[in-house]
DRENLOMI-680110 format. One record per residue: residue in one letter; x, y, z of N, C-alpha, C in turn. Coordinates in steps of 0.2 Angstrom, whole numbers, padded with zeros to 4 digits, always signed. Layout:
BEGIN
AXYZXYZXYZ
...
END
This chain:
BEGIN
M+0094-0053+0074+0090-0056+0069+0095-0061+0065
V+0093-0067+0064+0097-0072+0060+0092-0075+0055
L+0093-0072+0049+0089-0075+0043+0092-0080+0039
L+0089-0086+0039+0092-0092+0036+0088-0095+0031
P+0090-0098+0025+0086-0101+0020+0082-0107+0023
L+0076-0108+0022+0072-0114+0024+0074-0119+0018
Q+0076-0125+0021+0078-0130+0017+0073-0132+0012
G+0074-0133+0005+0069-0135+0001+0064-0129-0001
E+0065-0123+0001+0061-0118+0000+0064-0112-0003
R+0060-0107-0005+0063-0101-0008+0062-0095-0004
A+0064-0096+0003+0062-0091+0008+0067-0091+0013
L+0068-0085+0016+0072-0084+0022+0068-0084+0028
F+0070-0086+0034+0066-0086+0040+0070-0084+0046
D+0067-0080+0050+0071-0078+0057+0066-0081+0062
E+0069-0086+0066+0065-0089+0071+0063-0085+0077
E+0067-0080+0079+0065-0076+0084+0059-0071+0083
S+0059-0068+0077+0054-0063+0075+0048-0067+0071
K+0049-0073+0070+0044-0077+0065+0043-0073+0059
M+0049-0071+0056+0048-0067+0050+0051-0071+0044
I+0047-0070+0038+0049-0073+0032+0050-0068+0027
V+0055-0069+0023+0057-0064+0017+0057-0069+0011
I+0053-0066+0006+0053-0069-0001+0053-0064-0006
G+0054-0066-0012+0054-0061-0017+0052-0063-0024
D+0050-0059-0028+0048-0061-0035+0043-0066-0036
I+0037-0064-0033+0031-0068-0034+0029-0067-0041
H+0029-0061-0044+0027-0060-0051+0020-0062-0052
L+0015-0061-0048+0008-0063-0049+0006-0060-0055
G+0002-0064-0059+0000-0061-0065+0005-0062-0071
F+0010-0066-0070+0015-0067-0075+0012-0070-0081
E+0007-0074-0080+0004-0077-0086+0001-0073-0091
L-0001-0067-0089-0004-0062-0093+0001-0059-0098
T+0007-0058-0095+0013-0055-0098+0015-0060-0104
L+0015-0066-0102+0017-0072-0107+0011-0072-0112
L+0005-0071-0110-0001-0072-0115+0000-0066-0120
D+0002-0060-0118+0003-0055-0123+0008-0057-0128
R+0012-0062-0127+0017-0064-0132+0015-0071-0135
G+0009-0073-0134+0007-0079-0137+0008-0085-0134
I+0010-0085-0127+0012-0091-0123+0006-0092-0118
H+0003-0098-0118-0002-0099-0114+0000-0104-0108
I-0001-0101-0102+0001-0105-0096-0005-0104-0091
P-0008-0109-0088-0014-0109-0083-0012-0104-0078
N-0017-0101-0075-0016-0097-0069-0013-0101-0063
Q-0008-0098-0061-0004-0101-0055-0005-0098-0048
D-0010-0094-0048-0011-0091-0041-0011-0096-0035
K-0016-0101-0037-0017-0106-0031-0011-0110-0030
V-0007-0111-0035-0001-0115-0033+0004-0111-0029
I+0005-0105-0031+0010-0100-0027+0007-0099-0020
L+0001-0098-0020-0002-0097-0013-0002-0103-0008
A-0003-0109-0011-0002-0115-0007+0005-0116-0005
A+0010-0114-0009+0017-0115-0007+0018-0110-0001
L+0016-0104-0002+0017-0099+0004+0013-0101+0010
K+0007-0103+0009+0003-0105+0015+0007-0111+0019
G+0010-0116+0015+0013-0121+0018+0019-0119+0022
I+0023-0114+0020+0029-0111+0023+0027-0108+0030
I+0021-0104+0029+0019-0100+0035+0016-0105+0040
G+0013-0110+0038+0010-0115+0043+0015-0119+0047
K+0021-0120+0043+0026-0124+0047+0031-0120+0051
T+0031-0114+0050+0035-0109+0053+0032-0105+0059
G+0025-0104+0058+0022-0100+0063+0023-0093+0061
C+0025-0091+0055+0026-0084+0053+0021-0079+0055
R+0024-0074+0057+0019-0068+0059+0020-0062+0055
R+0026-0061+0052+0027-0056+0047+0030-0058+0041
L+0027-0056+0035+0029-0058+0029+0032-0052+0025
I+0038-0053+0022+0040-0047+0018+0041-0050+0011
I+0038-0046+0006+0039-0048-0001+0044-0043-0004
N+0050-0045-0005+0055-0041-0007+0055-0039-0015
G+0050-0036-0017+0049-0033-0024+0046-0038-0029
D+0043-0035-0034+0040-0039-0039+0035-0043-0037
A+0030-0041-0033+0024-0044-0030+0020-0046-0036
V+0020-0041-0041+0016-0042-0047+0020-0042-0053
D+0018-0044-0059+0022-0045-0065+0020-0039-0070
P+0014-0039-0072+0013-0034-0078+0015-0027-0076
L+0020-0024-0080+0022-0018-0079+0017-0012-0080
F+0012-0013-0084+0007-0008-0085+0000-0011-0084
R-0005-0007-0085-0012-0009-0084-0013-0014-0078
K-0011-0011-0072-0012-0015-0066-0019-0017-0065
W-0024-0014-0068-0031-0015-0066-0032-0022-0069
R-0028-0025-0073-0029-0032-0076-0029-0037-0070
I-0025-0036-0065-0024-0041-0060-0026-0038-0053
R-0030-0032-0053-0032-0030-0046-0036-0035-0042
E-0041-0038-0044-0045-0043-0040-0041-0049-0038
R-0037-0051-0043-0032-0057-0042-0027-0056-0036
F-0024-0050-0037-0019-0048-0032-0022-0047-0025
Q-0028-0044-0025-0031-0043-0018-0033-0049-0015
R-0036-0054-0019-0038-0060-0016-0032-0064-0014
F-0027-0064-0017-0021-0067-0015-0018-0065-0009
I-0017-0058-0008-0015-0055-0002-0019-0056+0004
Q-0026-0056+0003-0031-0057+0008-0031-0064+0011
A-0029-0069+0006-0029-0076+0008-0022-0078+0012
V-0017-0073+0012-0011-0075+0016-0012-0075+0023
P-0012-0080+0027-0013-0081+0034-0007-0078+0038
C-0006-0071+0038+0000-0068+0042-0003-0062+0045
E+0000-0061+0051-0002-0054+0054+0000-0048+0051
E+0006-0048+0048+0009-0042+0045+0011-0044+0038
I+0010-0040+0033+0012-0041+0026+0016-0034+0024
H+0022-0035+0022+0026-0029+0020+0028-0031+0012
I+0028-0025+0008+0030-0026+0001+0035-0020+0000
V+0041-0022-0002+0046-0018-0004+0045-0017-0012
K+0044-0011-0014+0043-0010-0021+0049-0012-0026
G+0047-0016-0031+0052-0018-0036+0051-0015-0043
N+0055-0017-0047+0054-0013-0054+0048-0015-0058
H+0044-0020-0056+0038-0022-0059+0032-0019-0055
D+0033-0016-0049+0028-0014-0045+0026-0006-0045
A+0027-0003-0051+0025+0004-0052+0018+0004-0051
R+0016+0009-0047+0008+0010-0046+0005+0005-0042
I+0009+0000-0039+0005-0005-0035+0001-0003-0030
E+0002+0003-0027-0002+0006-0022-0009+0007-0024
E-0010+0007-0031-0017+0008-0033-0021+0002-0033
I-0018-0004-0032-0022-0010-0032-0021-0014-0025
L-0017-0010-0020-0015-0013-0014-0021-0014-0009
P-0023-0020-0006-0028-0020-0002-0026-0017+0005
P-0031-0015+0009-0030-0012+0015-0026-0016+0020
G-0022-0013+0024-0018-0016+0029-0011-0019+0027
V-0009-0018+0021-0003-0020+0018+0002-0014+0019
N+0008-0015+0022+0013-0010+0022+0017-0010+0016
L+0017-0004+0013+0021-0003+0007+0027+0001+0008
H+0033-0001+0006+0039+0002+0007+0042+0004+0000
P+0045+0010-0001+0048+0012-0007+0054+0008-0009
S+0055+0009-0016+0061+0005-0019+0068+0006-0016
D+0068+0011-0012+0074+0012-0008+0076+0006-0003
G+0071+0003-0001+0072-0003+0003+0068-0002+0010
L+0070-0007+0014+0067-0008+0021+0073-0010+0025
R+0074-0006+0031+0079-0008+0036+0076-0010+0042
I+0078-0016+0045+0075-0019+0051+0082-0020+0055
G+0083-0016+0060+0089-0017+0064+0095-0016+0059
D+0099-0021+0059+0105-0021+0055+0105-0026+0049
V+0098-0026+0047+0097-0030+0040+0093-0025+0035
A+0096-0025+0029+0093-0021+0024+0090-0026+0019
I+0084-0024+0017+0080-0028+0012+0079-0024+0006
L+0082-0025+0001+0082-0021-0005+0080-0026-0011
H+0076-0023-0016+0074-0027-0021+0080-0029-0026
G+0084-0023-0026+0091-0024-0030+0091-0022-0037
H+0086-0019-0040+0086-0017-0047+0089-0010-0048
R+0091-0007-0042+0094+0000-0043+0099+0001-0037
K+0103+0007-0038+0108+0008-0033+0104+0010-0026
S+0108+0009-0021+0105+0010-0014+0109+0016-0010
S+0106+0017-0004+0110+0023-0001+0114+0020+0005
R+0118+0024+0008+0123+0022+0013+0119+0019+0019
R+0113+0022+0020+0109+0020+0026+0107+0012+0026
F+0107+0010+0020+0105+0002+0019+0112-0002+0018
L+0116+0001+0014+0122-0002+0012+0127-0003+0018
S+0126+0001+0024+0130+0000+0030+0128-0006+0034
C+0122-0009+0032+0120-0014+0037+0124-0020+0036
K+0124-0024+0041+0128-0030+0042+0126-0036+0037
T+0119-0036+0036+0116-0041+0031+0112-0037+0026
I+0113-0038+0020+0109-0035+0014+0106-0041+0010
I+0100-0040+0010+0096-0045+0006+0093-0042+0000
I+0094-0046-0006+0092-0043-0012+0089-0049-0016
S+0084-0047-0021+0081-0052-0025+0082-0050-0032
H+0077-0049-0036+0078-0046-0043+0081-0050-0048
S+0087-0053-0047+0091-0056-0052+0089-0063-0054
H+0085-0066-0050+0082-0073-0051+0088-0077-0051
P+0093-0078-0047+0099-0082-0048+0098-0089-0049
A+0101-0091-0054+0101-0098-0057+0108-0101-0058
L+0108-0107-0060+0114-0110-0061+0114-0115-0067
I+0118-0115-0071+0118-0120-0077+0123-0125-0075
L+0121-0132-0075+0125-0137-0075+0124-0142-0081
R+0128-0146-0083+0127-0150-0088+0128-0158-0086
D+0124-0162-0089+0125-0169-0087+0130-0172-0091
E+0131-0179-0091+0137-0182-0094+0136-0182-0102
L+0130-0180-0104+0128-0180-0111+0129-0173-0114
G+0131-0168-0109+0131-0161-0111+0125-0157-0111
I+0119-0160-0109+0113-0157-0109+0113-0152-0103
P+0111-0146-0104+0111-0141-0099+0105-0141-0095
L+0106-0140-0088+0101-0140-0083+0101-0134-0079
R+0096-0130-0079+0095-0124-0076+0092-0124-0069
E+0095-0122-0064+0092-0123-0057+0092-0116-0053
S+0087-0115-0050+0087-0109-0045+0092-0110-0040
C+0095-0105-0037+0100-0106-0032+0100-0100-0027
W+0104-0100-0022+0105-0095-0017+0112-0093-0018
L+0113-0086-0017+0120-0083-0018+0122-0080-0011
R+0128-0081-0009+0130-0077-0003+0137-0075-0004
W+0138-0068-0003+0144-0065-0003+0146-0063+0004
M+0152-0064+0006+0154-0062+0013+0160-0057+0012
G+0159-0052+0015+0165-0047+0016+0168-0047+0023
K+0171-0042+0024+0175-0042+0031+0170-0042+0037
N+0165-0038+0036+0160-0037+0042+0153-0037+0039
Q+0152-0039+0033+0145-0039+0030+0144-0045+0025
E+0138-0046+0024+0136-0051+0019+0130-0049+0014
I+0130-0051+0008+0125-0050+0004+0122-0057+0002
I+0115-0058+0003+0111-0064+0002+0107-0062-0004
V+0107-0066-0010+0103-0065-0015+0098-0071-0015
I+0092-0070-0015+0087-0075-0014+0084-0077-0021
P+0082-0083-0021+0079-0086-0028+0072-0083-0028
P+0069-0083-0034+0062-0081-0035+0057-0085-0032
F+0052-0083-0028+0047-0087-0025+0043-0091-0031
N+0042-0087-0036+0038-0090-0042+0043-0095-0046
P+0042-0102-0046+0047-0106-0049+0047-0106-0056
Y+0043-0102-0059+0043-0101-0067+0048-0096-0068
M+0050-0092-0063+0055-0086-0065+0062-0088-0064
V+0064-0093-0067+0071-0095-0067+0075-0090-0072
G+0080-0087-0069+0083-0081-0072+0090-0083-0075
H+0094-0078-0075+0100-0078-0079+0105-0082-0075
P+0108-0087-0078+0113-0091-0074+0119-0087-0072
V+0121-0087-0066+0126-0084-0063+0133-0086-0065
N+0133-0092-0068+0140-0095-0070+0140-0095-0078
S+0137-0090-0081+0138-0089-0088+0138-0082-0090
I+0140-0080-0096+0140-0073-0098+0134-0070-0098
E+0128-0073-0097+0122-0070-0097+0120-0067-0090
R+0124-0068-0085+0123-0065-0079+0122-0058-0078
K+0118-0056-0074+0116-0048-0073+0116-0047-0066
P+0121-0046-0062+0121-0045-0055+0118-0038-0054
S+0116-0037-0048+0113-0031-0045+0118-0026-0045
P+0116-0019-0046+0120-0014-0045+0123-0013-0038
V+0119-0016-0034+0122-0016-0027+0129-0019-0026
F+0130-0024-0030+0136-0028-0030+0142-0023-0031
N+0141-0018-0036+0146-0014-0038+0147-0008-0033
Q+0141-0006-0030+0142-0002-0024+0146-0004-0018
M+0145-0011-0017+0149-0014-0011+0156-0017-0013
N+0158-0015-0019+0164-0018-0022+0164-0026-0021
A+0158-0029-0022+0158-0036-0021+0158-0039-0028
G+0162-0045-0029+0162-0049-0035+0157-0054-0035
I+0153-0055-0040+0149-0060-0041+0152-0067-0041
D+0159-0067-0044+0162-0073-0044+0164-0076-0037
D+0164-0071-0032+0166-0073-0025+0160-0076-0021
C+0154-0076-0024+0149-0078-0020+0149-0086-0020
D+0146-0088-0014+0145-0095-0013+0138-0097-0016
V+0138-0103-0018+0132-0105-0022+0129-0111-0018
Y+0122-0110-0017+0119-0116-0013+0112-0117-0017
L+0111-0124-0018+0105-0126-0021+0099-0125-0016
L+0093-0126-0018+0087-0125-0014+0087-0130-0008
D+0090-0136-0009+0090-0141-0004+0096-0140+0001
G+0100-0135+0000+0105-0133+0005+0112-0136+0002
S+0112-0139-0003+0119-0142-0006+0123-0136-0007
Y+0129-0136-0005+0134-0131-0006+0138-0133-0012
L+0139-0129-0018+0142-0131-0024+0149-0128-0025
G+0150-0123-0020+0157-0119-0021+0155-0112-0023
K+0161-0109-0025+0160-0102-0028+0158-0102-0035
V+0155-0096-0037+0153-0095-0044+0159-0096-0048
S+0165-0094-0047+0170-0094-0051+0172-0102-0052
D+0171-0106-0047+0172-0113-0048+0167-0117-0053
L+0162-0113-0054+0156-0117-0058+0155-0114-0065
I+0159-0109-0067+0158-0106-0073+0159-0111-0079
R+0164-0116-0078+0166-0120-0083+0160-0125-0085
Y+0156-0126-0080+0150-0131-0080+0145-0128-0085
A+0145-0122-0086+0140-0119-0090+0141-0121-0098
Y+0147-0122-0099+0149-0123-0106+0152-0130-0108
S+0153-0135-0102+0155-0141-0104+0153-0146-0098
S+0152-0152-0100+0150-0157-0095+0156-0159-0091
P+0154-0162-0085+0160-0164-0080+0164-0170-0084
S+0170-0169-0083+0175-0174-0086+0175-0180-0081
END
């Protein structure tokens, strides 16, 4: 299995198995923001259209949502019907959800036919798919490829005027015989903590693997390679000279 980022998208794809891996849809995030007095229109159709577009152009047969399929931590009943309509509208033969930190009690609103996996993760051959919010076990950490989400990787760059720009990105750490791939959130509103600033919050999986976030390669969604995280730290605080 060879999972590669789809250019311009927030998804990994394996051609042979026709499998897509995404993470952090955070369906219902507008309700969480509304509780804080922030009003954003319902984004379900926008997110669903993006997902259908990827499935259509790849011929995807198996979709894996790597955690945080929904956003509200409590009162899941608030999005029961929305979530079920969303999942039932996804044109895919198999749908799998790995539980993330926002998915507590998601089984209570899960539509029939969806495969739910515990937060421990999902292993397919030599690929481990973990949300990344907690430590994992040797069964998953021994895999050749470890895919995590959760941290919503982003990058801060500054233009010639010093104005900061925050962009979602991919991270890839390469060890001697293993790799960790950190996928950007599928929901474009979920731009997270910049990896090249003091705000960064790497997954505990990195500590377990003795992997340094500074040693990760950074790619933008369009596939542009920007270098190591360590090379980009200075751009979070100053514009290019």
